[in-house]
BAFIDO-168497 format. One record per atom (N, C-alpha, C): residue in one letter; chain; atom name; x, y, z. Coordinates in pm, whole numbers, always signed. Example, Ala and Ser with C-alpha at 12.3 -4.5 7.8 and 13.67 -1.06 7.14 Angstrom:
BEGIN
- code|unit|site|x|y|z
- A|A|N|+1319|-569|+780
- A|A|CA|+1230|-450|+780
- A|A|C|+1320|-330|+780
- S|A|N|+1285|-225|+708
- S|A|CA|+1367|-106|+714
- S|A|C|+1290|+3|+787
This chain:
BEGIN
- code|unit|site|x|y|z
- M|A|N|+712|+710|-1432
- M|A|CA|+830|+750|-1442
- M|A|C|+941|+738|-1419
- T|A|N|+1045|+755|-1498
- T|A|CA|+1185|+678|-1456
- T|A|C|+1253|+823|-1390
- Y|A|N|+1323|+775|-1311
- Y|A|CA|+1416|+966|-1203
- Y|A|C|+1444|+998|-1288
- N|A|N|+1524|+997|-1433
- N|A|CA|+1593|+1088|-1531
- N|A|C|+1471|+1189|-1643
- D|A|N|+1411|+1118|-1638
- D|A|CA|+1219|+1187|-1692
- D|A|C|+1229|+1236|-1547
- F|A|N|+1140|+1282|-1506
- F|A|CA|+1148|+1351|-1368
- F|A|C|+1213|+1474|-1354
- I|A|N|+1382|+1438|-1342
- I|A|CA|+1476|+1564|-1353
- I|A|C|+1427|+1637|-1446
- A|A|N|+1429|+1540|-1580
- A|A|CA|+1367|+1626|-1771
- A|A|C|+1266|+1742|-1719
- E|A|N|+1192|+1684|-1609
- E|A|CA|+1047|+1780|-1617
- E|A|C|+1047|+1912|-1525
- L|A|N|+1164|+1847|-1424
- L|A|CA|+1163|+1969|-1342
- L|A|C|+1298|+2117|-1382
- N|A|N|+1348|+1975|-1461
- N|A|CA|+1451|+2106|-1585
- N|A|C|+1380|+2255|-1619
- K|A|N|+1274|+2148|-1709
- K|A|CA|+1202|+2186|-1802
- K|A|C|+1104|+2324|-1729
- A|A|N|+1075|+2319|-1627
- A|A|CA|+1023|+2388|-1471
- A|A|C|+1147|+2470|-1478
- G|A|N|+1212|+2476|-1460
- G|A|CA|+1290|+2566|-1434
- G|A|C|+1316|+2541|-1310
- L|A|N|+1350|+2410|-1204
- L|A|CA|+1275|+2373|-1111
- L|A|C|+1430|+2264|-1048
- S|A|N|+1464|+2230|-963
- S|A|CA|+1628|+2186|-933
- S|A|C|+1487|+2091|-814
- V|A|N|+1537|+1927|-786
- V|A|CA|+1491|+1930|-686
- V|A|C|+1521|+1948|-534
- R|A|N|+1598|+2054|-483
- R|A|CA|+1551|+2071|-325
- R|A|C|+1509|+2167|-367
- R|A|N|+1473|+2280|-440
- R|A|CA|+1337|+2336|-466
- R|A|C|+1166|+2265|-512
- F|A|N|+1199|+2234|-562
- F|A|CA|+1076|+2115|-572
- F|A|C|+1063|+2029|-433
- A|A|N|+1102|+2021|-385
- A|A|CA|+1051|+1927|-235
- A|A|C|+991|+2025|-147
- D|A|N|+1081|+2243|-191
- D|A|CA|+1036|+2311|-114
- D|A|C|+908|+2342|-103
- L|A|N|+859|+2375|-247
- L|A|CA|+765|+2420|-325
- L|A|C|+599|+2253|-249
- M|A|N|+694|+2106|-247
- M|A|CA|+634|+2041|-187
- M|A|C|+597|+2012|-29
- G|A|N|+658|+2048|-32
- G|A|CA|+672|+2068|+153
- G|A|C|+723|+1933|+192
- M|A|N|+810|+1872|+120
- M|A|CA|+937|+1756|+151
- M|A|C|+1039|+1784|+170
- Q|A|N|+1172|+1714|+213
- Q|A|CA|+1235|+1668|+220
- Q|A|C|+1344|+1621|+71
- P|A|N|+1502|+1698|+37
- P|A|CA|+1516|+1663|-51
- P|A|C|+1533|+1569|-76
- N|A|N|+1600|+1473|+23
- N|A|CA|+1685|+1350|+2
- N|A|C|+1536|+1262|+13
- S|A|N|+1419|+1309|+72
- S|A|CA|+1328|+1208|-39
- S|A|C|+1250|+1144|-79
- I|A|N|+1282|+1259|-204
- I|A|CA|+1252|+1238|-372
- I|A|C|+1410|+1196|-384
- S|A|N|+1502|+1251|-382
- S|A|CA|+1668|+1183|-398
- S|A|C|+1645|+1038|-415
- N|A|N|+1601|+990|-303
- N|A|CA|+1648|+880|-322
- N|A|C|+1568|+794|-384
- N|A|N|+1494|+835|-465
- N|A|CA|+1427|+722|-603
- N|A|C|+1507|+724|-715
- K|A|N|+1634|+806|-653
- K|A|CA|+1716|+737|-787
- K|A|C|+1726|+613|-758
- K|A|N|+1762|+571|-694
- K|A|CA|+1798|+375|-685
- K|A|C|+1713|+295|-702
- N|A|N|+1600|+331|-682
- N|A|CA|+1494|+256|-755
- N|A|C|+1418|+299|-896
- G|A|N|+1527|+392|-946
- G|A|CA|+1483|+397|-1093
- G|A|C|+1360|+439|-1137
- G|A|N|+1250|+483|-1074
- G|A|CA|+1118|+572|-1083
- G|A|C|+1099|+618|-985
- I|A|N|+984|+702|-1016
- I|A|CA|+998|+814|-929
- I|A|C|+734|+800|-894
- P|A|N|+738|+778|-780
- P|A|CA|+597|+773|-720
- P|A|C|+476|+864|-876
- I|A|N|+395|+822|-869
- I|A|CA|+320|+895|-948
- I|A|C|+264|+1031|-946
- H|A|N|+265|+1030|-760
- H|A|CA|+197|+1145|-711
- H|A|C|+321|+1316|-780
- L|A|N|+433|+1256|-771
- L|A|CA|+484|+1388|-795
- L|A|C|+533|+1387|-952
- A|A|N|+569|+1253|-1021
- A|A|CA|+515|+1261|-1194
- A|A|C|+470|+1373|-1202
- V|A|N|+319|+1345|-1140
- V|A|CA|+201|+1439|-1224
- V|A|C|+264|+1586|-1217
- I|A|N|+294|+1571|-1097
- I|A|CA|+321|+1713|-1088
- I|A|C|+440|+1776|-1086
- A|A|N|+575|+1707|-1116
- A|A|CA|+639|+1763|-1190
- A|A|C|+585|+1806|-1358
- S|A|N|+531|+1708|-1387
- S|A|CA|+501|+1702|-1565
- S|A|C|+375|+1833|-1578
- L|A|N|+262|+1851|-1497
- L|A|CA|+201|+1978|-1422
- L|A|C|+301|+2066|-1452
- L|A|N|+378|+2109|-1309
- L|A|CA|+446|+2229|-1367
- L|A|C|+564|+2284|-1486
- A|A|N|+589|+2170|-1573
- A|A|CA|+642|+2205|-1636
- A|A|C|+599|+2287|-1801
- E|A|N|+428|+2216|-1818
- E|A|CA|+340|+2230|-1912
- E|A|C|+378|+2360|-1886
- M|A|N|+316|+2364|-1716
- M|A|CA|+254|+2514|-1676
- M|A|C|+396|+2629|-1716
- S|A|N|+427|+2587|-1725
- S|A|CA|+616|+2653|-1782
- S|A|C|+605|+2722|-1904
- S|A|N|+645|+2570|-2007
- S|A|CA|+602|+2584|-2119
- S|A|C|+547|+2692|-2239
- R|A|N|+381|+2731|-2130
- R|A|CA|+228|+2802|-2142
- R|A|C|+270|+2970|-2059
- N|A|N|+427|+2960|-1938
- N|A|CA|+458|+3051|-1945
- N|A|C|+359|+3134|-1837
- V|A|N|+293|+3005|-1725
- V|A|CA|+142|+3041|-1626
- V|A|C|+261|+3007|-1559
- D|A|N|+231|+3071|-1425
- D|A|CA|+349|+3152|-1308
- D|A|C|+248|+3050|-1206
- F|A|N|+362|+2934|-1145
- F|A|CA|+290|+2852|-1012
- F|A|C|+362|+2885|-904
- G|A|N|+427|+2871|-910
- G|A|CA|+490|+3033|-760
- G|A|C|+300|+3037|-721
- P|A|N|+253|+3181|-712
- P|A|CA|+168|+3200|-693
- P|A|C|+84|+3096|-551
- I|A|N|+24|+3015|-700
- I|A|CA|-39|+2858|-643
- I|A|C|+13|+2797|-506
- F|A|N|+158|+2780|-495
- F|A|CA|+193|+2730|-427
- F|A|C|+235|+2821|-321
- E|A|N|+214|+2982|-305
- E|A|CA|+222|+3052|-196
- E|A|C|+44|+3063|-103
- R|A|N|-31|+3035|-262
- R|A|CA|-153|+3018|-137
- R|A|C|-197|+2884|-89
- L|A|N|-84|+2784|-90
- L|A|CA|-85|+2674|-28
- L|A|C|-84|+2641|+42
- E|A|N|+67|+2768|+100
- E|A|CA|+119|+2728|+232
- E|A|C|+170|+2624|+284
- P|A|N|+204|+2547|+235
- P|A|CA|+224|+2379|+206
- P|A|C|+339|+2390|+392
- S|A|N|+320|+2299|+420
- S|A|CA|+396|+2268|+528
- S|A|C|+528|+2169|+562
- R|A|N|+688|+2236|+587
- R|A|CA|+737|+2093|+596
- R|A|C|+706|+2014|+675
- K|A|N|+675|+1876|+646
- K|A|CA|+736|+1757|+722
- K|A|C|+869|+1733|+787
- K|A|N|+819|+1646|+888
- K|A|CA|+977|+1689|+985
- K|A|C|+1026|+1546|+897
- P|A|N|+1148|+1509|+943
- P|A|CA|+1295|+1409|+883
- P|A|C|+1243|+1308|+971
- R|A|N|+1193|+1219|+915
- R|A|CA|+1239|+1065|+948
- R|A|C|+1362|+1051|+1059
- G|A|N|+1364|+984|+1139
- G|A|CA|+1466|+867|+1222
- G|A|C|+1479|+1022|+1308
- A|A|N|+1437|+1098|+1264
- A|A|CA|+1492|+1253|+1430
- A|A|C|+1437|+1249|+1557
- A|A|N|+1430|+1091|+1591
- A|A|CA|+1341|+1084|+1719
- A|A|C|+1481|+1137|+1915
- K|A|N|+1394|+1207|+1972
- K|A|CA|+1549|+1216|+2078
- K|A|C|+1593|+1070|+2136
- P|A|N|+1732|+1112|+2160
- P|A|CA|+1776|+986|+2218
- P|A|C|+1673|+940|+2331
- G|A|N|+1685|+813|+2399
- G|A|CA|+1623|+745|+2521
- G|A|C|+1504|+722|+2456
- K|A|N|+1464|+732|+2344
- K|A|CA|+1345|+657|+2259
- K|A|C|+1353|+689|+2068
- F|A|N|+1183|+601|+2098
- F|A|CA|+1262|+487|+1928
- F|A|C|+1092|+490|+1926
- A|A|N|+1058|+600|+1794
- A|A|CA|+946|+609|+1704
- A|A|C|+905|+658|+1791
- G|A|N|+916|+779|+1938
- G|A|CA|+833|+860|+2000
- G|A|C|+791|+782|+2098
- D|A|N|+810|+627|+2140
- D|A|CA|+812|+597|+2236
- D|A|C|+917|+542|+2305
- P|A|N|+865|+573|+2473
- P|A|CA|+1022|+504|+2598
- P|A|C|+1092|+461|+2563
- Q|A|N|+1212|+375|+2574
- Q|A|CA|+1265|+282|+2550
- Q|A|C|+1300|+215|+2726
- G|A|N|+1232|+145|+2735
- G|A|CA|+1254|+27|+2888
- G|A|C|+1421|+93|+2883
- I|A|N|+1415|-53|+3019
- I|A|CA|+1610|-26|+3008
- I|A|C|+1565|-198|+3024
- L|A|N|+1675|-240|+2899
- L|A|CA|+1691|-386|+2967
- L|A|C|+1803|-423|+2995
- E|A|N|+1764|-502|+3104
- E|A|CA|+1856|-602|+3249
- E|A|C|+1896|-675|+3169
- L|A|N|+2003|-730|+3196
- L|A|CA|+2082|-843|+3070
- L|A|C|+2176|-893|+3233
- D|A|N|+2132|-1050|+3251
- D|A|CA|+2225|-1051|+3365
- D|A|C|+2372|-1154|+3298
- K|A|N|+2428|-1062|+3354
- K|A|CA|+2576|-1113|+3409
- K|A|C|+2606|-1203|+3355
């Protein structure tokens, strides 16, 4: 599915990228970054299509997501200063 088709499916479901990301427990940038690739991962495409179909049949998908309670993923690259990927950085000593 192309990114534009994905957005069309979200619109049919009455969702923005931000709201879809909230429902999925993802960061909105993780979804919108797919725009430069032109495509969307198949699992997100299927979910968006299913939500659009549910919406067209007047099925409220809100209670499903409330029951699932997806947890928010931590953003990547948010390491503490002095750490890289969770490992402490050693001091690099260079000869002068």
